[in-house]
All heavy atoms as an XYZ file, in Angstrom:
725
protein
N       0.860     -1.178     -0.002
C      -0.023      0.020      0.009
C       0.882      1.254      0.006
O       1.872      1.310      0.739
C      -0.883     -0.010      1.264
C      -1.773      1.210      1.308
S      -2.625      1.493      2.869
C      -3.543      0.071      3.163
N       0.501      2.181     -0.807
C       1.309      3.454     -0.893
C       0.885      4.347      0.237
O      -0.304      4.520      0.490
C       1.023      4.108     -2.256
C       1.538      3.282     -3.407
O       2.532      2.559     -3.220
O       0.957      3.383     -4.501
N       1.850      4.968      0.844
C       1.599      5.969      1.889
C       1.881      7.335      1.335
O       2.870      7.521      0.580
C       2.421      5.660      3.121
C       2.194      4.318      3.807
C       3.119      4.111      4.978
C       0.728      4.228      4.283
N       1.069      8.291      1.689
C       1.207      9.631      1.144
C       1.158     10.640      2.265
O       0.746     10.376      3.392
C       0.114      9.937      0.114
C      -1.261      9.902      0.729
C       0.210      9.000     -1.071
C      -2.371     10.396     -0.184
N       1.574     11.876      1.933
C       1.412     13.008      2.821
C       0.132     13.728      2.375
O      -0.085     13.918      1.173
C       2.588     13.966      2.753
C       3.855     13.331      3.291
O       3.735     12.327      4.069
O       4.949     13.831      3.005
N      -0.672     14.134      3.342
C      -1.990     14.663      2.979
C      -2.438     15.630      4.063
O      -2.029     15.554      5.213
C      -2.920     13.468      2.862
C      -4.332     13.714      2.682
C      -5.031     12.333      2.535
C      -6.431     12.549      2.161
N      -7.152     11.328      1.927
N      -3.326     16.577      3.717
C      -3.862     17.521      4.653
C      -5.168     17.014      5.222
O      -6.003     16.446      4.529
C      -4.065     18.875      4.025
C      -2.778     19.567      3.636
C      -2.900     21.044      3.815
N      -1.645     21.721      3.521
C      -0.717     21.988      4.430
N      -0.942     21.716      5.690
N       0.411     22.582      4.078
N      -5.338     17.254      6.538
C      -6.612     16.906      7.226
C      -7.613     18.004      6.929
O      -7.310     19.026      6.331
C      -6.308     16.887      8.770
S      -7.799     16.623      9.760
N      -8.835     17.779      7.310
C      -9.890     18.784      7.128
C      -9.567     20.057      7.882
O      -9.964     21.158      7.468
C     -11.246     18.223      7.625
C     -11.770     17.179      6.794
C     -13.118     16.736      7.310
N     -13.608     15.553      6.607
C     -14.649     14.847      6.970
N     -15.331     15.180      8.046
N     -15.055     13.816      6.266
N      -8.872     19.945      9.010
C      -8.554     21.093      9.809
C      -7.356     21.860      9.247
O      -7.041     22.972      9.679
C      -8.278     20.715     11.260
S      -6.783     19.697     11.498
N      -6.620     21.258      8.313
C      -5.505     21.913      7.692
C      -4.154     21.366      8.105
O      -3.145     21.734      7.541
N      -4.128     20.500      9.143
C      -2.850     19.933      9.568
C      -2.329     18.932      8.520
O      -3.102     18.248      7.841
C      -2.997     19.192     10.900
C      -3.222     20.134     12.051
O      -2.889     21.322     11.982
N      -3.826     19.622     13.118
N      -1.014     18.884      8.385
C      -0.423     17.970      7.433
C      -0.204     16.658      8.074
O       0.370     16.544      9.163
C       0.918     18.531      6.904
C       1.638     17.719      5.798
C       0.752     17.682      4.538
C       2.987     18.358      5.498
N      -0.699     15.551      7.440
C      -0.472     14.221      7.965
C       0.567     13.548      7.092
O       0.446     13.515      5.871
C      -1.806     13.436      7.905
C      -2.945     14.036      8.678
S      -4.465     13.058      8.629
C      -4.976     13.262      6.896
N       1.581     12.912      7.721
C       2.642     12.265      7.035
C       2.474     10.770      6.977
O       2.055     10.148      7.976
C       4.016     12.581      7.680
C       4.327     14.055      7.693
N       4.739     14.695      6.584
C       4.258     14.937      8.670
C       4.974     15.971      6.852
N       4.696     16.154      8.156
N       2.771     10.164      5.846
C       2.772      8.722      5.675
C       1.445      8.083      6.140
O       1.389      7.233      7.012
C       3.927      8.063      6.423
C       5.226      8.469      5.828
O       5.361      8.738      4.645
N       6.262      8.528      6.687
N       0.352      8.537      5.520
C      -0.964      7.954      5.869
C      -1.573      7.360      4.608
O      -1.145      7.585      3.475
C      -1.939      9.065      6.393
C      -1.446      9.616      7.696
C      -2.138     10.173      5.374
N      -2.539      6.532      4.829
C      -3.280      5.881      3.711
C      -4.018      6.966      2.926
O      -4.516      7.912      3.513
C      -4.274      4.884      4.326
O      -5.186      4.460      3.327
N      -4.203      6.739      1.663
C      -4.942      7.700      0.824
C      -6.433      7.846      1.297
O      -7.030      8.845      1.009
C      -4.878      7.137     -0.542
C      -3.746      6.224     -0.591
C      -3.568      5.731      0.804
N      -6.915      6.824      1.977
C      -8.333      6.871      2.424
C      -8.510      7.636      3.720
O      -9.628      8.031      4.044
C      -8.809      5.449      2.603
C      -8.869      4.687      1.296
C      -9.400      3.342      1.520
N     -10.719      3.416      2.108
C     -11.762      2.755      1.770
N     -11.667      1.910      0.808
N     -12.946      2.915      2.357
N      -7.449      7.870      4.484
C      -7.558      8.556      5.728
C      -7.913     10.030      5.524
O      -7.270     10.697      4.718
C      -6.263      8.430      6.569
C      -6.388      8.970      7.945
C      -5.167      8.661      8.780
O      -4.356      7.820      8.389
N      -5.034      9.343      9.889
N      -8.887     10.508      6.219
C      -9.359     11.889      5.987
C      -9.084     12.767      7.193
O      -9.006     14.003      7.043
C     -10.842     11.921      5.720
C     -11.211     11.191      4.447
C     -12.661     11.181      4.194
O     -13.468     11.703      4.967
N     -13.106     10.590      3.089
N      -8.994     12.246      8.381
C      -8.848     13.042      9.602
C      -7.577     12.725     10.340
O      -7.140     11.580     10.382
C     -10.039     12.785     10.558
C     -11.432     13.055     10.017
C     -12.457     12.605     11.044
C     -11.581     14.549      9.743
N      -7.022     13.773     10.942
C      -5.830     13.555     11.776
C      -6.329     12.960     13.107
O      -7.529     12.914     13.383
C      -5.077     14.825     12.005
S      -5.949     16.126     12.889
N      -5.381     12.528     13.924
C      -5.768     11.885     15.208
C      -6.565     12.811     16.119
O      -7.541     12.400     16.746
C      -4.443     11.493     15.867
C      -4.389     10.232     16.668
C      -5.228      9.063     16.232
O      -5.121      8.618     15.045
O      -5.969      8.521     17.082
N      -6.217     14.081     16.155
C      -6.901     15.065     17.017
C      -8.359     15.260     16.553
O      -9.293     15.230     17.360
C      -6.197     16.411     16.974
C      -4.809     16.368     17.647
C      -4.034     17.652     17.386
O      -4.647     18.624     16.888
O      -2.851     17.692     17.662
N      -8.530     15.383     15.233
C      -9.892     15.596     14.718
C     -10.728     14.370     14.891
O     -11.935     14.454     15.175
C      -9.880     15.995     13.225
S      -9.156     17.603     12.918
N     -10.146     13.196     14.732
C     -10.858     11.943     14.896
C     -11.311     11.811     16.327
O     -12.480     11.433     16.585
C      -9.932     10.774     14.524
C     -10.622      9.429     14.543
C      -9.700      8.322     14.218
N      -8.712      8.086     15.279
C      -8.975      7.452     16.409
N     -10.153      6.924     16.636
N      -8.044      7.312     17.314
N     -10.471     12.114     17.329
C     -10.874     12.056     18.714
C     -11.990     13.032     19.027
O     -12.935     12.715     19.771
C      -9.677     12.293     19.613
C      -8.747     11.138     19.614
C      -7.589     11.372     20.587
C      -6.631     10.193     20.526
N      -5.430     10.365     21.379
N     -11.901     14.266     18.482
C     -12.984     15.265     18.682
C     -14.299     14.753     18.149
O     -15.327     14.879     18.787
C     -12.614     16.595     17.995
C     -11.774     17.515     18.763
C     -11.699     18.857     18.065
C     -10.275     19.374     18.067
N     -10.110     20.571     17.271
N     -14.271     14.214     16.939
C     -15.481     13.731     16.294
C     -16.086     12.572     17.116
O     -17.322     12.516     17.308
C     -15.163     13.264     14.881
C     -16.344     12.843     14.000
C     -17.226     14.061     13.722
C     -15.874     12.258     12.682
N     -15.245     11.657     17.580
C     -15.745     10.519     18.438
C     -16.387     11.065     19.712
O     -17.451     10.589     20.130
C     -14.632      9.584     18.753
C     -14.305      8.510     17.728
C     -13.054      7.716     18.137
C     -15.494      7.576     17.568
N     -15.733     12.035     20.321
C     -16.279     12.620     21.567
C     -17.615     13.271     21.331
O     -18.546     13.085     22.115
C     -15.294     13.657     22.118
O     -14.018     13.082     22.261
C     -15.759     14.227     23.434
N     -17.761     13.987     20.235
C     -19.050     14.621     19.889
C     -20.126     13.595     19.670
O     -21.249     13.712     20.166
C     -18.906     15.485     18.642
C     -18.100     16.728     18.837
C     -17.808     17.457     17.532
O     -18.364     17.026     16.463
O     -17.026     18.435     17.570
N     -19.820     12.534     18.909
C     -20.776     11.479     18.635
C     -21.203     10.756     19.919
O     -22.365     10.507     20.144
C     -20.236     10.465     17.650
C     -20.202     10.905     16.268
C     -19.741      9.821     15.281
C     -19.782     10.312     13.854
N     -19.311      9.233     12.972
N     -20.230     10.492     20.799
C     -20.539      9.787     22.049
C     -21.412     10.667     22.938
O     -22.360     10.173     23.553
C     -19.287      9.435     22.785
C     -18.586      8.234     22.179
C     -17.368      7.854     22.947
N     -16.664      6.762     22.330
C     -15.375      6.566     22.342
N     -14.605      7.435     22.952
N     -14.839      5.534     21.718
N     -21.137     11.952     23.001
C     -21.971     12.846     23.857
C     -23.351     12.953     23.296
O     -24.354     13.046     24.054
C     -21.326     14.226     24.013
O     -21.292     14.886     22.754
N     -23.507     12.956     21.978
C     -24.813     13.020     21.320
C     -25.626     11.786     21.675
O     -26.775     11.857     22.053
C     -24.571     13.094     19.825
C     -25.794     13.609     19.056
C     -25.463     13.786     17.599
O     -24.554     14.648     17.302
O     -26.036     13.089     16.758
N     -24.994     10.604     21.573
C     -25.667      9.353     21.922
C     -26.050      9.325     23.373
O     -27.124      8.866     23.782
C     -24.807      8.112     21.509
C     -25.360      6.839     22.073
C     -24.697      8.039     19.984
N     -25.126      9.811     24.197
C     -25.352      9.808     25.670
C     -26.534     10.685     25.997
O     -27.364     10.331     26.853
C     -24.081     10.306     26.393
C     -24.093     10.061     27.827
C     -22.751     10.436     28.417
C     -22.688     10.142     29.884
N     -21.405     10.522     30.515
N     -26.644     11.823     25.337
C     -27.763     12.729     25.645
C     -29.099     12.115     25.177
O     -30.122     12.230     25.863
C     -27.574     14.084     24.981
O     -27.643     14.035     23.599
N     -29.069     11.409     24.030
C     -30.273     10.744     23.567
C     -30.709      9.643     24.509
O     -31.882      9.477     24.808
C     -30.072     10.171     22.182
C     -29.960     11.163     21.040
C     -29.622     10.442     19.738
C     -31.289     11.901     20.866
N     -29.730      8.945     25.060
C     -30.049      7.868     26.006
C     -30.621      8.436     27.307
O     -31.561      7.891     27.902
C     -28.789      7.050     26.331
C     -28.450      6.077     25.266
C     -27.278      5.222     25.708
N     -26.865      4.374     24.629
C     -25.636      3.908     24.480
N     -24.661      4.183     25.400
N     -25.323      3.120     23.493
N     -30.064      9.553     27.752
C     -30.573     10.161     28.987
C     -31.987     10.699     28.807
O     -32.823     10.610     29.699
C     -29.641     11.253     29.498
O     -29.562     12.275     28.579
N     -32.270     11.290     27.617
C     -33.619     11.757     27.324
C     -34.597     10.608     27.299
O     -35.709     10.690     27.830
C     -33.621     12.462     25.969
C     -33.023     13.824     25.955
C     -32.960     14.406     24.550
O     -33.685     13.892     23.636
O     -32.245     15.412     24.380
N     -34.153      9.468     26.696
C     -35.042      8.339     26.586
C     -35.292      7.768     28.000
O     -36.398      7.367     28.339
C     -34.377      7.271     25.708
C     -35.307      6.115     25.430
O     -36.503      6.359     25.174
O     -34.839      4.934     25.425
N     -34.240      7.681     28.842
C     -34.409      7.180     30.194
C     -35.325      8.079     30.990
O     -36.190      7.576     31.789
C     -33.054      7.096     30.864
N     -35.238      9.387     30.828
C     -36.116     10.315     31.535
C     -37.564     10.134     31.086
O     -38.486     10.134     31.920
C     -35.664     11.729     31.289
N     -37.767      9.937     29.806
C     -39.134      9.731     29.282
C     -39.716      8.487     29.826
O     -40.885      8.401     30.227
C     -39.087      9.686     27.753
C     -40.453      9.495     27.130
C     -40.376      9.374     25.618
N     -39.449      8.376     25.149
C     -39.729      7.078     25.115
N     -40.905      6.618     25.493
N     -38.792      6.202     24.615
N     -38.891      7.406     29.880
C     -39.396      6.122     30.391
C     -39.681      6.202     31.867
O     -40.597      5.527     32.378
C     -38.391      5.011     30.100
C     -38.335      4.643     28.610
C     -37.356      3.564     28.391
N     -37.223      3.362     26.951
C     -36.902      2.235     26.417
N     -36.649      1.152     27.205
N     -36.796      2.091     25.146
N     -38.876      6.965     32.609
C     -39.123      7.101     34.043
C     -40.428      7.864     34.343
O     -41.096      7.598     35.307
C     -37.928      7.835     34.695
N     -40.808      8.812     33.455
C     -42.019      9.551     33.624
C     -43.226      8.667     33.460
O     -44.234      8.794     34.193
C     -42.105     10.659     32.609
C     -41.461     11.964     32.961
C     -41.830     12.989     31.928
C     -41.186     14.296     32.223
N     -41.414     15.282     31.176
N     -43.178      7.771     32.503
C     -44.312      6.912     32.203
C     -43.933      5.448     32.300
O     -43.758      4.768     31.250
C     -44.843      7.200     30.771
C     -45.141      8.662     30.522
N     -46.212      9.252     31.108
C     -44.479      9.574     29.811
C     -46.191     10.516     30.694
N     -45.171     10.776     29.946
N     -43.772      4.916     33.456
C     -43.378      3.518     33.574
C     -44.498      2.555     33.147
O     -45.675      2.854     33.368
C     -43.056      3.344     35.070
C     -43.894      4.389     35.753
C     -43.945      5.533     34.778
N     -44.116      1.486     32.530
C     -45.081      0.491     32.123
C     -45.452     -0.347     33.358
O     -44.611     -0.688     34.189
C     -44.518     -0.438     31.052
C     -44.411      0.220     29.755
C     -44.028     -0.715     28.636
N     -43.727     -2.084     29.051
C     -43.169     -2.983     28.291
N     -42.812     -2.658     27.092
N     -42.938     -4.171     28.735
N     -46.707     -0.709     33.438
C     -47.115     -1.567     34.567
C     -46.861     -2.985     34.138
O     -47.421     -3.521     33.173
C     -48.583     -1.351     34.876
C     -48.935     -0.011     35.458
S     -50.634      0.179     35.872
C     -50.705     -1.010     37.233
N     -45.958     -3.645     34.845
C     -45.648     -5.042     34.538
C     -46.638     -5.930     35.241
O     -47.062     -5.688     36.381
C     -44.244     -5.368     34.946
C     -43.249     -4.525     34.149
C     -41.888     -5.096     34.209
C     -41.028     -4.195     33.365
N     -39.836     -4.793     32.916
N     -46.963     -7.056     34.588
C     -47.861     -8.024     35.161
C     -49.219     -7.399     35.575
O     -49.778     -7.674     36.591
C     -47.268     -8.750     36.371
C     -45.972     -9.426     36.004
O     -45.822     -9.893     34.871
N     -45.067     -9.547     36.934
N     -49.688     -6.530     34.680
C     -50.996     -5.886     34.897
C     -52.052     -6.955     34.741
O     -52.067     -7.687     33.761
C     -51.192     -4.775     33.920
C     -52.434     -3.940     34.179
C     -52.542     -2.809     33.167
O     -51.875     -2.841     32.127
N     -53.382     -1.847     33.481
N     -52.902     -7.090     35.762
C     -53.884     -8.195     35.654
C     -54.968     -7.927     34.627
O     -55.464     -6.831     34.464
C     -54.520     -8.160     37.079
C     -54.292     -6.801     37.603
C     -52.992     -6.302     36.961
N     -55.282     -8.980     33.877
C     -56.321     -8.949     32.873
C     -57.341    -10.018     33.153
O     -57.021    -11.025     33.735
C     -55.716     -9.166     31.463
C     -54.853     -8.020     30.965
C     -53.483     -8.127     31.100
C     -55.420     -6.920     30.392
C     -52.684     -7.063     30.652
C     -54.662     -5.876     29.956
C     -53.260     -5.943     30.070
N     -58.533     -9.780     32.683
C     -59.570    -10.795     32.765
C     -59.256    -11.915     31.744
O     -58.578    -11.701     30.765
C     -60.941    -10.209     32.473
C     -61.358     -9.098     33.444
C     -62.655     -8.490     33.012
C     -63.026     -7.294     33.898
N     -64.224     -6.606     33.384
N     -59.841    -13.068     31.972
C     -59.673    -14.171     31.026
C     -60.418    -13.843     29.714
O     -61.368    -13.041     29.694
C     -60.185    -15.496     31.598
O     -61.594    -15.441     31.678
N     -59.976    -14.454     28.639
C     -60.610    -14.205     27.323
C     -62.081    -14.599     27.359
O     -62.929    -13.895     26.806
C     -59.848    -14.954     26.226
C     -58.446    -14.361     26.072
C     -60.576    -14.868     24.895
C     -57.573    -15.023     25.086
N     -62.357    -15.736     27.965
C     -63.739    -16.197     28.038
C     -64.633    -15.191     28.711
O     -65.745    -14.875     28.286
C     -63.859    -17.553     28.753
C     -63.204    -18.693     27.992
C     -61.692    -18.758     28.270
O     -61.208    -18.103     29.206
O     -60.986    -19.476     27.521
N     -64.133    -14.639     29.846
C     -64.941    -13.655     30.581
C     -65.104    -12.369     29.763
O     -66.178    -11.814     29.770
C     -64.245    -13.343     31.934
C     -65.015    -12.382     32.795
C     -64.286    -12.104     34.114
O     -63.206    -12.590     34.339
N     -64.897    -11.280     34.943
N     -64.062    -11.983     29.058
C     -64.158    -10.784     28.221
C     -65.180    -10.979     27.098
O     -65.961    -10.074     26.776
C     -62.776    -10.459     27.585
S     -61.574     -9.839     28.783
N     -65.171    -12.134     26.490
C     -66.133    -12.442     25.410
C     -67.537    -12.413     25.936
O     -68.441    -11.820     25.285
C     -65.795    -13.814     24.741
C     -66.892    -14.238     23.795
C     -64.474    -13.714     23.989
N     -67.795    -13.026     27.110
C     -69.130    -13.024     27.674
C     -69.631    -11.607     27.980
O     -70.743    -11.235     27.647
C     -69.149    -13.861     28.974
C     -69.354    -15.339     28.701
C     -69.582    -16.121     29.955
N     -68.336    -16.826     30.272
C     -67.555    -16.613     31.360
N     -67.917    -15.765     32.276
N     -66.452    -17.305     31.499
N     -68.717    -10.795     28.587
C     -69.142     -9.432     28.914
C     -69.307     -8.553     27.657
O     -70.198     -7.718     27.625
C     -68.069     -8.801     29.850
C     -68.009     -9.437     31.213
C     -66.941     -8.850     32.107
O     -66.356     -7.804     31.750
O     -66.706     -9.381     33.217
N     -68.487     -8.785     26.648
C     -68.663     -8.060     25.383
C     -69.981     -8.395     24.747
O     -70.692     -7.512     24.205
C     -67.483     -8.376     24.461
N     -70.344     -9.686     24.742
C     -71.633    -10.096     24.176
C     -72.757     -9.461     24.971
O     -73.787     -9.022     24.370
C     -71.800    -11.612     24.230
C     -71.005    -12.303     23.174
O     -70.633    -11.608     22.144
O     -70.679    -13.537     23.290
N     -72.641     -9.368     26.289
C     -73.697     -8.782     27.105
C     -73.842     -7.271     26.816
O     -74.951     -6.713     26.858
C     -73.367     -8.971     28.580
N     -72.717     -6.630     26.439
C     -72.772     -5.228     26.097
C     -73.174     -4.948     24.649
O     -73.428     -3.840     24.231
C     -71.433     -4.534     26.382
C     -70.980     -4.449     27.834
C     -69.551     -3.962     27.928
C     -71.922     -3.482     28.598
N     -73.137     -6.052     23.854
C     -73.504     -5.933     22.419
C     -72.404     -5.378     21.580
O     -72.657     -4.733     20.570
N     -71.162     -5.568     21.998
C     -70.009     -5.107     21.214
C     -69.081     -6.323     20.945
O     -69.230     -7.370     21.542
C     -69.237     -3.993     21.936
C     -68.746     -4.407     23.305
C     -70.072     -2.737     22.054
C     -67.879     -3.420     24.036
N     -68.164     -6.116     20.031
C     -67.217     -7.196     19.729
C     -66.098     -7.240     20.781
O     -65.906     -6.312     21.508
C     -66.595     -6.948     18.344
O     -65.711     -5.846     18.354
N     -65.355     -8.371     20.753
C     -64.267     -8.520     21.682
C     -63.185     -7.424     21.437
O     -62.649     -6.897     22.410
C     -63.640     -9.928     21.523
C     -62.359    -10.133     22.264
C     -62.366    -10.335     23.609
C     -61.112    -10.062     21.590
C     -61.142    -10.491     24.321
C     -59.942    -10.228     22.263
C     -59.941    -10.439     23.650
O     -58.769    -10.599     24.307
N     -62.915     -7.144     20.186
C     -61.911     -6.113     19.860
C     -62.297     -4.733     20.425
O     -61.467     -3.983     20.930
N     -63.575     -4.396     20.277
C     -64.046     -3.109     20.799
C     -63.968     -3.102     22.336
O     -63.618     -2.071     22.951
C     -65.493     -2.853     20.355
C     -65.649     -2.588     18.888
C     -67.070     -2.591     18.453
O     -67.927     -3.112     19.104
N     -67.309     -1.943     17.294
N     -64.280     -4.259     22.917
C     -64.178     -4.388     24.363
C     -62.780     -4.133     24.877
O     -62.558     -3.398     25.799
C     -64.673     -5.806     24.739
C     -64.785     -6.093     26.223
C     -65.904     -5.719     26.969
C     -63.730     -6.766     26.889
C     -65.996     -5.975     28.312
C     -63.837     -7.012     28.256
C     -64.945     -6.644     28.943
O     -65.053     -6.917     30.273
N     -61.813     -4.766     24.232
C     -60.411     -4.592     24.622
C     -59.937     -3.192     24.319
O     -59.190     -2.601     25.091
C     -59.520     -5.657     23.903
C     -58.091     -5.406     24.167
C     -59.921     -7.046     24.346
N     -60.327     -2.598     23.173
C     -59.911     -1.272     22.809
C     -60.407     -0.243     23.833
O     -59.697      0.771     24.095
C     -60.412     -0.911     21.410
N     -61.527     -0.451     24.433
C     -62.048      0.451     25.433
C     -61.358      0.234     26.800
O     -61.584      1.007     27.732
C     -63.523      0.263     25.622
C     -64.351      0.710     24.402
C     -65.804      0.487     24.618
N     -66.497      0.807     23.386
C     -67.834      0.691     23.230
N     -68.559      0.212     24.224
N     -68.395      0.983     22.090
N     -60.544     -0.812     26.912
C     -59.813     -1.030     28.168
C     -60.652     -1.746     29.232
O     -60.310     -1.693     30.409
N     -61.724     -2.376     28.818
C     -62.581     -3.050     29.775
C     -62.029     -4.427     30.200
O     -62.594     -5.045     31.071
C     -64.000     -3.186     29.162
C     -64.689     -1.863     28.809
C     -65.985     -2.130     28.060
C     -64.940     -1.056     30.014
N     -61.007     -4.864     29.556
C     -60.418     -6.192     29.870
C     -59.522     -6.181     31.087
O     -59.097     -7.208     31.551
C     -59.683     -6.777     28.648
C     -58.537     -5.864     28.241
O     -58.569     -4.649     28.513
O     -57.558     -6.400     27.670
N     -59.235     -5.036     31.636
C     -58.344     -4.882     32.784
C     -59.086     -5.098     34.077
O     -60.215     -4.608     34.235
C     -57.641     -3.555     32.772
C     -56.752     -3.355     31.548
C     -56.152     -1.947     31.544
C     -55.304     -1.759     30.363
N     -56.012     -1.233     29.226
N     -58.459     -5.810     35.017
C     -59.058     -5.980     36.337
C     -58.782     -4.717     37.147
O     -57.653     -4.214     37.176
C     -58.442     -7.209     37.052
C     -58.970     -7.328     38.435
C     -58.711     -8.460     36.258
N     -59.826     -4.167     37.738
C     -59.633     -2.928     38.479
C     -59.265     -3.130     39.922
O     -59.465     -4.027     40.557
C     -60.932     -2.100     38.392
C     -61.204     -1.711     36.962
C     -62.576     -1.111     36.812
O     -63.324     -1.012     37.784
O     -62.876     -0.692     35.698
């Protein structure tokens, strides 16, 4: 592989680098730091959003048979019954 001297985006001269290399070591580290901080902020925003609205685990539901019977008694379909949230045990 041929090694060449080339300028980085910031203007620094890089000696004996691959023709494909575009950034000097300093610029590469800055770019990585920026990307990591961006991802970290997105993760913290997501964690905050999830903490605000926690999902209820093991939320009790009525059995399907009971839901079907109650839906028939109300004159609606099972899907409408579930969509209205009537399948949850209070």
